[in-house]
Backbone as JSON Lines, residues from 0, in Angstrom:
{"i":0,"aa":"M","n":[-3.45,7.08,-20.48],"ca":[-3.33,5.73,-19.96],"c":[-1.92,5.49,-19.41]}
{"i":1,"aa":"E","n":[-0.9,5.85,-20.17],"ca":[0.47,5.67,-19.72],"c":[0.76,6.54,-18.5]}
{"i":2,"aa":"K","n":[0.06,7.65,-18.4],"ca":[0.28,8.58,-17.3],"c":[-0.09,7.95,-15.95]}
{"i":3,"aa":"N","n":[-1.08,7.07,-15.93],"ca":[-1.55,6.47,-14.69],"c":[-0.71,5.28,-14.24]}
{"i":4,"aa":"K","n":[0.15,4.77,-15.08],"ca":[0.93,3.59,-14.72],"c":[2.06,3.9,-13.74]}
{"i":5,"aa":"A","n":[2.66,5.08,-13.84],"ca":[3.79,5.41,-12.97],"c":[3.38,5.5,-11.5]}
{"i":6,"aa":"P","n":[2.32,6.23,-11.14],"ca":[1.92,6.26,-9.72],"c":[1.45,4.89,-9.22]}
{"i":7,"aa":"L","n":[0.78,4.15,-10.07],"ca":[0.33,2.82,-9.67],"c":[1.51,1.91,-9.36]}
{"i":8,"aa":"F","n":[2.52,1.95,-10.21],"ca":[3.72,1.15,-9.99],"c":[4.44,1.59,-8.71]}
{"i":9,"aa":"T","n":[4.53,2.9,-8.49],"ca":[5.21,3.43,-7.31],"c":[4.49,3.02,-6.03]}
{"i":10,"aa":"F","n":[3.17,3.18,-6.0],"ca":[2.42,2.81,-4.81],"c":[2.45,1.3,-4.57]}
{"i":11,"aa":"T","n":[2.52,0.52,-5.64],"ca":[2.63,-0.93,-5.49],"c":[3.95,-1.31,-4.85]}
{"i":12,"aa":"I","n":[5.03,-0.7,-5.28],"ca":[6.34,-0.98,-4.7],"c":[6.38,-0.56,-3.24]}
{"i":13,"aa":"V","n":[5.82,0.62,-2.93],"ca":[5.78,1.1,-1.54],"c":[4.97,0.14,-0.68]}
{"i":14,"aa":"A","n":[3.83,-0.33,-1.17],"ca":[2.99,-1.24,-0.41],"c":[3.7,-2.57,-0.15]}
{"i":15,"aa":"I","n":[4.41,-3.07,-1.12],"ca":[5.13,-4.34,-0.95],"c":[6.23,-4.18,0.1]}
{"i":16,"aa":"I","n":[7.01,-3.1,-0.01],"ca":[8.11,-2.88,0.93],"c":[7.59,-2.71,2.35]}
{"i":17,"aa":"L","n":[6.55,-1.9,2.51],"ca":[6.01,-1.68,3.85],"c":[5.32,-2.91,4.41]}
{"i":18,"aa":"G","n":[4.67,-3.68,3.56],"ca":[4.04,-4.92,4.02],"c":[5.07,-5.91,4.54]}
{"i":19,"aa":"V","n":[6.15,-6.06,3.82],"ca":[7.22,-6.96,4.26],"c":[7.86,-6.45,5.54]}
{"i":20,"aa":"T","n":[8.06,-5.13,5.63],"ca":[8.67,-4.55,6.82],"c":[7.78,-4.73,8.04]}
{"i":21,"aa":"L","n":[6.49,-4.52,7.88],"ca":[5.56,-4.73,9.0],"c":[5.54,-6.19,9.43]}
{"i":22,"aa":"Y","n":[5.59,-7.1,8.46],"ca":[5.61,-8.52,8.78],"c":[6.87,-8.91,9.56]}
{"i":23,"aa":"K","n":[8.01,-8.35,9.15],"ca":[9.26,-8.69,9.82],"c":[9.34,-8.1,11.23]}
{"i":24,"aa":"Q","n":[8.73,-6.93,11.44],"ca":[8.8,-6.29,12.75],"c":[7.79,-6.83,13.74]}
{"i":25,"aa":"F","n":[6.82,-7.61,13.28],"ca":[5.79,-8.12,14.18],"c":[6.3,-9.36,14.91]}
{"i":26,"aa":"D","n":[6.16,-9.35,16.24],"ca":[6.56,-10.49,17.07],"c":[5.32,-11.35,17.3]}
{"i":27,"aa":"F","n":[5.28,-12.53,16.68],"ca":[4.1,-13.37,16.74],"c":[3.95,-14.08,18.09]}
{"i":28,"aa":"E","n":[5.02,-14.2,18.85],"ca":[4.92,-14.8,20.18],"c":[4.17,-13.89,21.15]}
{"i":29,"aa":"N","n":[4.54,-12.61,21.15],"ca":[3.94,-11.66,22.07],"c":[2.83,-10.84,21.43]}
{"i":30,"aa":"L","n":[2.63,-11.0,20.12],"ca":[1.63,-10.25,19.36],"c":[1.84,-8.74,19.51]}
{"i":31,"aa":"K","n":[3.08,-8.31,19.36],"ca":[3.44,-6.9,19.46],"c":[4.45,-6.56,18.36]}
{"i":32,"aa":"F","n":[4.54,-5.27,18.06],"ca":[5.57,-4.8,17.16],"c":[6.82,-4.46,17.96]}
{"i":33,"aa":"E","n":[7.98,-4.61,17.33],"ca":[9.23,-4.28,18.0],"c":[9.31,-2.78,18.29]}
{"i":34,"aa":"K","n":[9.0,-1.97,17.29],"ca":[9.0,-0.51,17.43],"c":[7.59,-0.02,17.11]}
{"i":35,"aa":"T","n":[6.81,0.22,18.15],"ca":[5.39,0.52,17.96],"c":[5.17,1.82,17.21]}
{"i":36,"aa":"G","n":[5.9,2.87,17.56],"ca":[5.72,4.15,16.89],"c":[6.01,4.1,15.41]}
{"i":37,"aa":"L","n":[7.08,3.44,15.06],"ca":[7.45,3.3,13.66],"c":[6.45,2.41,12.92]}
{"i":38,"aa":"A","n":[5.94,1.4,13.59],"ca":[4.97,0.51,12.97],"c":[3.66,1.24,12.67]}
{"i":39,"aa":"I","n":[3.29,2.19,13.53],"ca":[2.07,2.97,13.27],"c":[2.24,3.82,12.02]}
{"i":40,"aa":"V","n":[3.39,4.44,11.88],"ca":[3.66,5.24,10.69],"c":[3.67,4.36,9.44]}
{"i":41,"aa":"Y","n":[4.33,3.21,9.52],"ca":[4.34,2.27,8.4],"c":[2.93,1.84,8.04]}
{"i":42,"aa":"L","n":[2.11,1.56,9.03],"ca":[0.75,1.09,8.79],"c":[-0.11,2.16,8.13]}
{"i":43,"aa":"I","n":[0.05,3.41,8.54],"ca":[-0.71,4.5,7.93],"c":[-0.32,4.67,6.47]}
{"i":44,"aa":"V","n":[0.97,4.66,6.19],"ca":[1.43,4.82,4.8],"c":[1.06,3.6,3.97]}
{"i":45,"aa":"F","n":[1.12,2.41,4.56],"ca":[0.72,1.19,3.87],"c":[-0.76,1.24,3.49]}
{"i":46,"aa":"A","n":[-1.61,1.66,4.42],"ca":[-3.04,1.76,4.15],"c":[-3.32,2.82,3.08]}
{"i":47,"aa":"A","n":[-2.6,3.94,3.13],"ca":[-2.79,4.98,2.13],"c":[-2.37,4.5,0.74]}
{"i":48,"aa":"S","n":[-1.28,3.78,0.67],"ca":[-0.83,3.29,-0.64],"c":[-1.8,2.24,-1.2]}
{"i":49,"aa":"I","n":[-2.34,1.38,-0.35],"ca":[-3.35,0.42,-0.8],"c":[-4.6,1.14,-1.29]}
{"i":50,"aa":"Y","n":[-5.0,2.2,-0.57],"ca":[-6.16,2.99,-0.98],"c":[-5.94,3.6,-2.36]}
{"i":51,"aa":"F","n":[-4.76,4.19,-2.59],"ca":[-4.48,4.8,-3.88],"c":[-4.37,3.77,-5.0]}
{"i":52,"aa":"I","n":[-3.88,2.59,-4.69],"ca":[-3.83,1.52,-5.69],"c":[-5.24,1.13,-6.11]}
{"i":53,"aa":"I","n":[-6.1,0.9,-5.13],"ca":[-7.49,0.51,-5.43],"c":[-8.22,1.63,-6.15]}
{"i":54,"aa":"K","n":[-8.01,2.86,-5.72],"ca":[-8.65,4.01,-6.37],"c":[-8.19,4.14,-7.82]}
{"i":55,"aa":"S","n":[-6.92,3.94,-8.07],"ca":[-6.38,4.03,-9.42],"c":[-6.93,2.91,-10.3]}
{"i":56,"aa":"L","n":[-7.03,1.72,-9.76],"ca":[-7.54,0.6,-10.55],"c":[-9.02,0.76,-10.86]}
{"i":57,"aa":"T","n":[-9.8,1.27,-9.92],"ca":[-11.23,1.42,-10.17],"c":[-11.52,2.57,-11.13]}
{"i":58,"aa":"T","n":[-10.73,3.64,-11.09],"ca":[-10.97,4.75,-12.03],"c":[-10.59,4.37,-13.45]}
{"i":59,"aa":"T","n":[-9.55,3.56,-13.6],"ca":[-9.16,3.16,-14.96],"c":[-10.16,2.17,-15.55]}
{"i":60,"aa":"T","n":[-10.73,1.3,-14.73],"ca":[-11.71,0.35,-15.25],"c":[-13.05,1.05,-15.52]}
{"i":61,"aa":"N","n":[-13.4,2.05,-14.73],"ca":[-14.65,2.78,-14.97],"c":[-14.56,3.65,-16.22]}
{"i":62,"aa":"K","n":[-13.42,4.24,-16.5],"ca":[-13.25,5.07,-17.69],"c":[-13.35,4.23,-18.96]}
{"i":63,"aa":"G","n":[-12.86,3.02,-18.93],"ca":[-12.89,2.18,-20.1],"c":[-14.29,1.67,-20.43]}
{"i":64,"aa":"G","n":[-15.16,1.56,-19.45],"ca":[-16.5,1.03,-19.68],"c":[-17.5,2.06,-20.16]}
{"i":65,"aa":"N","n":[-17.15,3.32,-20.17],"ca":[-18.11,4.37,-20.54],"c":[-18.18,4.62,-22.05]}
{"i":66,"aa":"N","n":[-17.32,4.02,-22.83],"ca":[-17.32,4.28,-24.28],"c":[-18.45,3.6,-24.89]}
């Protein structure tokens, strides 16, 4: 149980940082990113971290219900 908390915490911090960065780089007037290439990389890593967070949460809740 303790073993799963470290990656979950790490991916949560990464998701928060990348989410804020994507929000700051987005120009709402023109509906464009300031640096499109970098925003694509941020978005891919942000989506991957959200996926791993959800996967980690669902596996821990499924393991607890099988007893």
